[in-house]
Backbone as CSV, one residue per row, in Angstrom:
resi,resn,N_x,N_y,N_z,CA_x,CA_y,CA_z,C_x,C_y,C_z
1,MET,84.761,83.239,72.900,84.292,84.607,73.004,85.231,84.883,74.447
2,SER,85.770,85.931,74.574,86.809,86.198,75.352,85.964,86.876,76.870
3,THR,86.579,86.862,77.937,86.063,87.812,78.929,87.558,88.118,79.155
4,SER,87.682,88.893,79.265,88.055,89.986,80.543,88.575,89.981,81.696
5,PRO,89.296,89.524,82.381,89.986,89.911,83.901,88.647,91.251,84.769
6,GLU,88.874,90.338,86.016,88.176,90.642,86.258,89.393,92.228,87.104
7,PRO,88.721,93.345,87.312,89.423,94.652,87.275,89.882,94.578,88.716
8,ILE,91.552,94.729,89.284,91.925,94.756,90.174,90.548,95.935,91.230
9,ARG,90.582,95.105,93.318,89.317,96.073,93.626,90.334,96.812,94.716
10,VAL,90.241,97.602,94.895,90.963,98.923,95.654,89.618,99.095,96.679
11,ARG,89.978,98.712,97.872,89.493,99.466,99.607,90.821,100.186,100.108
12,ARG,89.720,100.791,101.037,90.393,100.705,102.206,90.584,99.735,103.580
13,ALA,92.404,100.393,103.931,91.977,99.355,104.788,92.065,99.464,106.094
14,GLY,91.964,98.908,107.044,91.489,99.167,108.697,93.063,98.221,109.957
15,PRO,92.727,98.507,110.669,94.085,97.665,112.404,93.303,95.879,112.232
16,ASP,93.572,94.934,111.057,93.240,93.545,110.914,94.944,92.525,110.787
17,GLU,94.826,92.111,111.876,95.827,91.152,111.622,95.840,90.258,109.873
18,ALA,94.732,90.036,109.362,95.534,89.786,107.646,95.512,90.424,106.873
19,THR,94.996,91.826,107.008,95.650,92.635,106.238,97.183,93.283,106.740
20,ALA,97.355,93.506,107.597,98.675,92.980,107.917,99.368,91.934,107.463
21,ALA,98.785,91.103,107.504,100.522,89.726,107.661,100.388,89.742,105.358
22,GLY,99.223,90.747,104.765,98.994,90.214,103.324,99.662,91.552,103.393
23,LEU,100.377,92.679,103.473,101.081,94.112,103.244,102.135,93.435,103.346
24,ALA,102.034,92.716,105.064,103.809,92.740,104.943,103.926,91.493,103.489
25,GLU,103.553,90.658,103.033,104.327,90.294,102.053,104.699,90.880,100.898
26,VAL,103.632,91.580,100.904,103.891,92.508,98.949,105.504,93.398,100.229
27,LEU,105.215,93.934,100.846,106.733,94.473,101.183,107.354,94.057,101.341
28,ILE,107.648,92.767,101.631,108.676,91.970,101.437,108.850,91.266,100.202
29,ASP,108.226,91.227,99.361,108.941,90.804,97.347,109.066,92.761,97.057
30,CYS,108.221,93.031,97.817,109.199,94.274,96.611,110.849,94.969,97.521
31,VAL,110.661,94.301,98.103,112.316,95.205,99.310,113.354,94.325,98.292
32,ALA,112.563,93.183,98.650,113.170,92.024,97.452,113.917,91.404,95.828
33,GLY,112.596,93.223,95.643,113.252,93.903,93.721,114.169,94.668,94.073
34,GLY,114.246,95.331,95.108,115.016,96.488,94.696,114.598,97.672,95.272
35,ALA,112.998,97.509,95.970,112.574,98.747,96.372,113.228,99.937,97.220
36,SER,113.265,101.016,97.191,113.662,102.404,98.167,113.129,102.322,98.628
37,VAL,111.836,101.888,100.531,111.526,102.196,101.138,111.312,102.263,102.099
38,SER,112.491,102.399,102.793,112.852,102.642,104.048,113.899,101.444,104.700
39,PHE,113.633,100.406,104.317,114.151,99.295,104.791,115.037,97.635,103.741
40,MET,116.065,97.969,104.475,116.900,97.205,103.672,116.307,95.307,103.679
41,ALA,117.460,94.657,102.618,117.840,93.321,101.832,117.981,92.442,103.430
42,PRO,117.389,90.791,103.405,116.411,90.759,103.490,115.085,91.163,104.735
43,LEU,114.083,91.565,104.404,112.817,92.517,105.599,113.009,90.931,105.949
44,ALA,113.020,91.213,107.841,112.501,89.767,107.678,111.003,89.777,107.492
45,ARG,110.037,88.464,108.063,108.677,88.762,108.224,108.061,89.657,109.700
46,ASP,108.703,89.295,110.751,107.730,89.660,111.660,108.223,91.425,111.588
47,ARG,109.537,91.738,111.239,109.867,93.062,110.770,108.604,93.798,110.410
48,ALA,108.489,93.111,109.207,107.827,93.814,108.225,106.082,94.174,108.585
49,THR,105.647,92.338,109.194,104.181,92.269,110.137,104.057,93.880,111.361
50,ALA,105.216,94.043,111.615,104.755,95.341,113.190,104.717,96.361,112.070
51,PHE,106.360,96.840,111.289,105.369,97.897,110.257,103.842,97.920,109.682
52,TRP,103.429,97.649,109.856,102.423,97.652,109.166,101.215,97.427,110.168
53,ARG,101.296,97.091,110.722,100.724,97.137,112.146,100.984,98.798,113.158
54,GLU,101.603,98.939,113.277,101.674,100.471,113.108,101.035,101.510,112.046
55,VAL,101.267,101.323,111.291,100.803,101.869,109.852,99.370,101.889,110.159
56,LEU,99.020,100.327,110.247,97.199,100.476,110.284,96.331,101.083,111.074
57,ALA,97.107,101.003,112.788,96.585,102.007,113.633,96.431,102.863,113.492
58,ASP,97.419,103.882,113.037,97.456,105.184,112.024,95.768,105.668,111.449
59,THR,95.397,104.659,110.647,94.075,104.497,110.160,93.181,104.883,111.338
60,THR,92.692,104.709,112.561,92.191,104.211,113.711,91.723,106.325,113.543
61,THR,92.933,107.013,114.205,93.002,108.196,113.902,93.365,109.161,113.073
62,SER,92.556,108.680,111.854,92.845,109.715,110.643,93.470,110.733,110.271
63,GLY,95.375,109.913,110.704,96.356,110.335,109.855,96.578,109.716,109.183
64,ARG,96.078,108.712,108.285,96.272,108.276,107.181,95.505,107.054,106.752
65,ILE,94.908,107.446,105.232,94.443,106.828,104.537,96.011,105.563,104.005
66,VAL,94.737,104.650,104.062,96.209,103.021,103.974,94.650,102.350,102.639
67,LEU,95.296,102.341,101.665,94.103,101.718,99.826,94.906,100.172,99.569
68,VAL,94.364,99.000,99.659,94.943,98.099,99.079,94.295,97.979,97.664
69,ALA,94.669,97.375,96.831,94.732,96.093,95.987,94.222,94.878,96.087
70,ASP,93.297,94.763,95.851,92.929,93.146,96.090,92.876,92.167,94.993
71,GLU,94.148,91.010,94.867,93.510,89.787,93.358,91.686,89.616,92.794
72,PRO,91.085,89.881,92.732,89.721,89.440,92.590,89.381,87.932,92.570
73,ALA,90.142,86.813,91.412,90.431,86.168,91.854,90.562,85.116,92.996
74,THR,91.708,85.506,94.123,91.808,84.968,95.004,91.842,85.829,95.738
75,GLY,91.514,86.949,96.303,91.432,88.134,97.156,93.068,88.991,98.230
76,ALA,93.854,88.088,97.310,95.246,88.173,98.711,95.790,89.612,98.362
77,ILE,95.911,90.641,98.894,96.694,92.010,98.840,97.745,91.798,97.706
78,VAL,97.288,92.645,96.232,98.401,92.925,95.901,99.226,94.096,95.286
79,GLY,99.469,94.651,95.787,99.658,96.461,95.651,98.346,97.498,97.094
80,THR,98.973,98.443,97.446,99.421,99.273,98.326,99.443,100.720,98.278
81,VAL,98.735,102.265,98.755,100.047,102.666,98.683,99.079,103.553,100.166
82,GLN,99.946,104.796,100.428,98.889,105.227,101.694,99.345,107.084,101.546
83,VAL,97.925,107.690,101.971,97.495,108.862,102.348,97.882,109.657,103.602
84,VAL,99.121,110.158,103.607,99.564,110.710,104.752,98.816,112.230,105.483
85,LEU,97.932,112.367,106.022,97.130,112.924,106.873,97.419,114.038,107.436
86,THR,98.250,113.676,107.901,98.618,114.471,109.575,99.802,115.575,109.019
87,MET,99.323,116.470,108.221,101.094,117.760,108.472,100.589,118.853,109.453
88,PRO,101.730,119.698,109.236,102.040,120.698,110.607,100.834,122.196,109.989
89,ASP,100.711,122.880,111.317,99.171,123.851,110.605,99.187,124.579,110.124
90,ASN,100.471,124.421,109.450,100.207,125.533,108.165,100.580,124.577,106.982
91,GLN,100.552,123.771,106.947,100.033,122.658,105.303,98.796,121.520,105.713
92,PRO,97.740,123.019,106.227,96.738,121.673,106.275,95.586,121.404,105.299
93,HIS,96.440,122.029,103.528,95.864,121.591,102.791,96.731,120.399,102.262
94,ARG,98.041,119.913,102.664,98.486,119.401,101.891,98.911,117.326,101.845
95,GLY,98.750,116.684,102.186,99.153,115.539,101.404,100.345,114.637,101.258
96,GLU,100.703,113.639,102.010,101.453,113.714,101.363,101.235,111.091,100.631
97,VAL,101.972,111.135,99.659,102.216,110.314,99.241,103.580,108.827,99.999
98,ALA,102.723,107.690,99.826,103.990,107.536,100.701,103.622,105.268,100.306
99,LYS,104.814,104.766,100.900,104.615,103.605,100.513,103.766,103.090,99.391
100,MET,103.656,103.419,98.202,103.991,102.999,97.152,103.599,102.080,95.972
101,LEU,103.420,100.119,95.766,104.215,99.295,96.163,103.637,98.413,95.525
102,VAL,104.162,97.490,94.922,102.979,96.774,93.808,104.432,95.298,93.799
103,HIS,103.485,94.288,94.573,104.260,92.705,93.972,104.054,92.456,92.702
104,ARG,104.833,92.056,93.261,106.346,91.940,91.741,105.180,91.430,90.592
105,SER,104.841,90.464,90.998,103.837,89.264,89.882,102.944,89.786,89.036
106,ALA,102.195,91.769,89.757,100.759,91.516,89.935,100.616,93.457,89.069
107,ARG,102.628,92.932,88.219,103.211,94.504,87.540,101.875,94.518,86.711
108,ARG,101.836,96.027,85.827,101.408,96.235,84.510,100.316,95.533,83.932
109,ARG,99.229,95.742,85.078,98.470,95.507,85.158,97.625,96.290,85.141
110,GLY,97.972,97.752,85.965,96.769,98.652,86.245,97.126,98.488,87.433
111,VAL,97.544,98.407,88.467,97.200,98.171,89.603,97.919,99.098,90.162
112,ALA,98.863,99.669,90.515,99.810,101.644,90.720,98.598,102.920,90.275
113,ASP,98.196,102.182,88.545,97.877,102.988,88.422,95.901,103.605,89.538
114,ALA,95.380,102.122,89.638,94.317,102.149,90.327,94.571,102.616,91.681
115,LEU,95.545,101.909,91.915,96.166,102.353,93.474,95.744,104.589,92.995
116,MET,96.935,104.997,93.298,97.360,106.107,92.983,96.102,107.263,92.764
117,ARG,95.205,106.440,91.719,93.404,107.741,91.156,92.769,107.326,93.085
118,ALA,93.213,105.728,92.773,91.947,105.825,94.118,92.713,106.902,96.011
119,ALA,94.221,107.131,95.645,94.199,107.362,96.816,94.834,109.783,96.548
120,GLU,94.854,109.932,95.101,94.189,111.428,94.681,92.234,111.305,95.252
121,ALA,92.009,110.750,94.898,90.632,110.374,95.348,89.917,110.793,97.596
122,ALA,90.483,109.835,97.761,90.989,110.169,98.569,91.446,111.428,99.872
123,ALA,92.352,111.616,98.740,93.127,113.187,99.428,91.756,113.993,98.954
124,LEU,91.178,114.022,98.219,89.749,114.461,98.139,89.309,115.090,99.345
125,ASP,88.222,114.339,99.095,87.326,113.730,99.893,87.630,114.061,101.724
126,ALA,89.315,114.162,101.545,89.510,115.018,103.158,90.379,115.989,102.862
127,GLY,90.057,116.673,101.850,89.997,117.801,102.163,91.932,118.544,102.264
128,LYS,91.763,117.350,101.200,93.480,117.634,100.594,93.293,118.390,98.829
129,THR,93.854,119.124,99.035,93.825,119.737,97.597,95.444,119.968,97.040
130,LEU,96.447,119.244,97.476,98.191,119.081,96.488,98.878,118.175,97.920
131,LEU,99.251,117.095,96.709,99.509,115.788,97.577,101.040,116.162,96.763
132,VAL,102.031,115.585,97.433,103.752,115.373,97.181,104.451,114.306,97.548
133,LEU,105.265,113.844,96.581,105.446,112.155,96.560,106.942,112.284,96.282
134,ASP,107.735,111.051,97.002,109.349,111.025,96.202,109.311,109.193,95.411
135,THR,110.030,109.274,95.013,110.171,108.237,94.346,112.136,107.742,94.329
136,ALA,112.298,106.301,94.474,113.311,106.310,93.679,113.539,104.526,92.516
137,SER,112.460,105.307,91.950,111.597,104.232,91.431,112.028,105.091,89.276
138,ALA,112.751,103.842,88.437,112.731,104.838,87.179,110.529,104.116,86.533
139,ASP,110.453,103.188,87.213,109.183,102.456,86.151,107.514,103.347,87.071
140,ALA,108.384,103.723,89.006,106.922,104.311,89.290,106.986,106.417,88.295
141,GLU,108.043,106.611,88.236,107.758,107.693,88.125,107.608,108.083,86.394
142,ARG,107.154,107.310,85.896,106.825,106.715,84.593,105.176,106.583,84.870
143,VAL,104.750,105.790,85.493,103.395,105.600,86.376,103.476,107.411,86.596
144,TYR,103.520,107.782,87.199,103.506,109.591,88.153,103.157,110.070,86.609
145,GLU,103.984,110.560,85.662,103.714,111.162,84.935,102.899,110.707,84.224
146,ARG,102.207,109.649,83.678,101.007,108.833,82.858,100.453,109.720,83.059
147,LEU,100.036,109.453,85.045,98.874,110.430,85.870,98.978,111.618,86.123
148,GLY,99.683,112.311,85.524,99.537,114.391,85.738,100.588,114.716,87.234
149,TRP,100.949,113.908,87.450,102.177,114.519,88.371,103.521,114.893,87.962
150,GLU,103.249,115.576,88.854,104.584,117.080,87.807,106.406,115.879,88.954
151,ARG,107.693,116.833,88.079,108.237,116.503,88.796,108.767,118.121,89.488
152,VAL,109.676,118.031,90.207,109.605,118.982,91.021,111.784,118.653,90.441
153,GLY,112.375,117.659,90.692,113.840,117.516,90.593,114.031,115.941,91.422
154,THR,115.555,115.600,91.585,115.811,114.860,91.511,117.499,114.739,93.122
155,ILE,117.065,114.302,94.401,117.974,114.660,95.287,119.018,113.178,95.126
156,PRO,120.025,113.324,94.787,121.221,112.376,94.490,122.010,112.022,95.840
157,ASP,121.496,110.941,96.125,122.214,109.807,96.792,121.366,110.284,98.883
158,TYR,120.327,110.398,98.356,118.889,110.119,99.807,119.572,109.700,100.327
159,ALA,119.117,108.489,100.360,118.821,107.297,101.014,120.115,106.051,100.329
160,LEU,119.894,105.172,102.166,120.345,104.015,100.985,118.973,103.046,100.166
161,GLY,119.227,102.371,98.970,118.317,101.209,98.547,118.701,100.183,99.289
162,PRO,118.123,99.196,99.314,117.385,97.356,99.950,119.010,96.910,99.917
163,THR,120.017,97.291,99.719,121.340,95.860,99.541,122.258,97.383,100.265
164,GLY,122.533,98.709,100.456,123.186,99.599,101.151,123.830,100.623,100.253
165,ASP,123.380,100.505,98.950,124.000,101.356,97.940,123.028,102.568,98.282
166,LEU,123.674,104.022,98.319,123.205,105.099,97.476,122.200,105.643,96.325
167,VAL,121.179,105.978,97.132,119.929,105.920,95.298,119.486,107.121,95.555
168,ALA,119.365,107.995,94.773,118.995,108.771,94.277,117.201,109.159,94.992
169,THR,116.821,110.335,94.577,115.147,110.232,94.671,114.546,111.232,93.332
170,THR,113.594,110.912,93.858,112.819,112.650,92.603,111.758,113.140,93.743
171,ILE,111.253,113.874,93.195,110.400,114.775,93.880,109.406,115.353,93.073
172,PHE,107.534,114.501,93.786,106.376,114.855,92.101,105.082,115.752,92.979
173,PHE,104.811,116.309,93.009,103.165,117.046,93.301,102.520,116.958,92.190
174,LYS,101.406,117.374,92.826,100.601,116.986,92.214,99.207,117.851,92.122
175,ALA,98.302,118.830,91.861,97.340,119.391,92.316,95.942,118.658,91.750
176,LEU,95.239,118.353,93.669,93.868,117.852,93.326,92.816,118.278,92.994
177,THR,91.831,117.910,92.190,90.640,119.201,92.464,89.473,118.751,91.442
178,ARG,88.362,118.362,91.787,87.349,117.451,91.635,86.559,117.405,90.031
179,PRO,86.460,117.040,89.255,86.272,116.885,87.565,84.972,117.801,88.300
180,PRO,84.958,118.424,87.485,82.850,119.009,87.051,81.647,117.882,86.829
181,ASP,81.040,118.392,87.504,79.561,117.289,87.930,78.749,117.396,87.389
182,PRO,79.158,116.079,86.379,77.421,116.292,85.259,76.094,116.865,84.860
183,ASN,76.224,116.907,86.350,73.913,116.987,87.061,74.605,118.368,87.062
184,VAL,74.996,119.041,86.492,74.885,121.225,87.084,75.157,121.027,86.037
């Protein structure tokens, strides 16, 4: 009898040191793997941890939601995504997805899909009906398209990649709606 591995657990993160350290590990791994996520390689652990401490502090003000994916067997953080909720006055319906990261050792196991579905649900619960994001990753583009996100276009030479080369970014959006209530 074969048993399936436990599904990845996605949870909301708060401002604690263990979560900041686990998220720092994921960020360092992704930057080392070439992810263009605002940091240059090599990324120092203290810089990555300080970044996550600041981001996690924002979760206490309702400015953003940080979701983490945990490895069921070990409890280690293997992925994360943020939903930035604080927008200008004329955009109260919109949120932005940021820093969708999956540790290279956990890829191709449904972690990104689980994180994005949880991000969409959390955004809806927060009253958002439109999400936007940008990515410089072809792998991530495939995930977003599979999940129903619409590609807007690509901006060339948008930012520096982690090794200093100019990279393009592709903009996506998704209109959010609640699924029909089966009890109605």
